[in-house]
C-alpha positions in Angstrom: 151.0 23.8 129.3 150.2 27.5 128.7 146.5 26.7 129.0 146.8 25.9 132.7 148.7 29.2 133.3 146.0 31.2 131.6 143.3 29.3 133.6 145.1 30.1 136.8 145.5 33.8 135.8 141.8 33.9 135.0 140.9 32.4 138.4 143.2 34.8 140.2 141.7 37.9 138.4 138.2 36.7 139.2 138.9 36.1 142.8 140.5 39.6 143.2 137.4 41.1 141.5 135.1 39.2 143.8 137.0 40.4 146.8 137.3 44.1 145.8 134.1 44.5 143.8 135.6 47.6 142.3 135.8 46.8 138.6 139.6 46.6 138.8 140.6 43.2 137.4 137.6 42.0 135.5 139.1 43.4 132.3 142.2 41.3 132.7 140.0 38.3 133.4 138.5 38.8 130.0 141.9 39.0 128.4 143.0 35.8 130.3 139.9 34.0 129.1 140.6 34.9 125.4 144.3 33.9 125.9 143.2 30.6 127.5 140.8 29.8 124.5 143.6 30.7 122.1 146.1 28.5 123.9 143.8 25.5 123.3 143.9 26.2 119.5 147.5 27.5 119.0 150.6 26.8 121.0 152.3 30.2 120.8 152.9 32.1 124.0 153.7 35.3 122.2 150.4 35.2 120.3 148.5 34.3 123.5 150.2 37.1 125.5 149.5 39.7 122.7 145.8 38.6 122.7 145.7 39.0 126.5 147.1 42.5 126.4 145.0 43.7 123.5 141.7 42.3 124.8 142.4 43.5 128.3 143.1 47.1 127.2 140.2 47.2 124.7 137.9 46.1 127.5 139.4 48.5 129.9 139.3 51.6 127.7 136.0 51.0 126.0 133.7 49.2 128.4 134.9 50.5 131.8 133.4 54.0 131.4 130.0 52.4 130.5 130.2 49.9 133.3 131.1 52.6 135.9 128.2 54.8 134.8 125.8 51.8 135.0 127.0 50.5 138.3 127.5 54.0 140.0 124.2 55.6 138.9 122.7 55.0 142.4 125.8 56.5 144.1 124.9 59.3 146.5 127.3 62.2 146.5 128.7 62.8 150.0 130.7 65.4 151.7 132.4 67.9 149.4 131.0 66.3 146.2 127.5 67.4 147.2 128.6 71.1 147.3 129.7 71.3 143.7 127.1 73.1 141.6 125.4 74.7 144.6 124.9 78.4 145.1 126.2 80.6 147.8 126.6 84.3 148.7 129.8 86.3 148.9 130.4 87.9 152.4 134.0 89.0 151.8 135.4 90.2 148.5 136.9 87.3 146.5 140.3 88.4 145.2 142.8 85.7 144.4 145.7 88.2 144.1 145.1 89.5 147.7 144.2 86.0 149.0 140.9 87.1 150.3 137.4 85.8 150.0 134.6 84.2 152.0 131.2 82.9 151.1 128.3 81.5 153.0 126.7 78.2 152.1 124.0 76.5 154.1 124.7 78.9 157.0 128.4 78.0 157.1 131.3 80.3 156.2 133.8 79.0 153.7 137.1 80.4 152.3 136.7 80.9 148.6 138.8 81.6 145.6 137.7 82.6 142.1 137.8 80.1 139.3 139.6 82.6 137.1 142.5 84.4 138.8 141.6 87.8 137.3 138.0 87.8 138.5 137.1 89.8 141.6 133.7 89.1 143.1 132.1 91.7 145.3 130.2 91.0 148.6 126.5 90.3 148.2 127.0 88.6 144.8 125.6 85.1 144.2 128.2 82.5 143.3 128.2 78.9 142.0 130.7 76.4 143.4 132.7 74.8 140.6 135.4 72.8 142.5 137.0 72.4 145.9 140.7 72.6 146.6 141.6 71.5 150.1 139.2 73.5 152.3 138.6 76.3 149.8 135.7 76.6 147.5 136.5 77.4 143.9 133.7 79.6 142.7 132.5 81.9 139.9 129.9 84.5 139.8 126.4 83.0 139.0 124.3 84.5 136.3 121.4 86.5 137.6 118.0 85.0 137.2 
């Protein structure tokens, strides 16, 4: 009887994965498959459920990062992601304590904050963008070439 439930669970997880294509439930489908195979051999729901949980989480934690890197290698960074790591120029002194700072990047002016609160970056300095918080660039002074 448990075999049919695991088979149904496997089908549901696979259908959800096919619909979403987001590597969200494939890990649980693997766990349900192992639990289904185990249910054919042993008739212990507790053992089957433990196998389902263990296999699902092992797949999730160990293979998901590899799968995401493999499937997302062609992904193009868009919007704010494309700004991280780029260089700009300070046009207004960046001072987190006084809530001031602006930089130019690709001809656009951005409000900026220093990555380290104690850093003060003077106008004319070259910066590198490390993160974005809301509409503010989080920057640090770039090493001179």
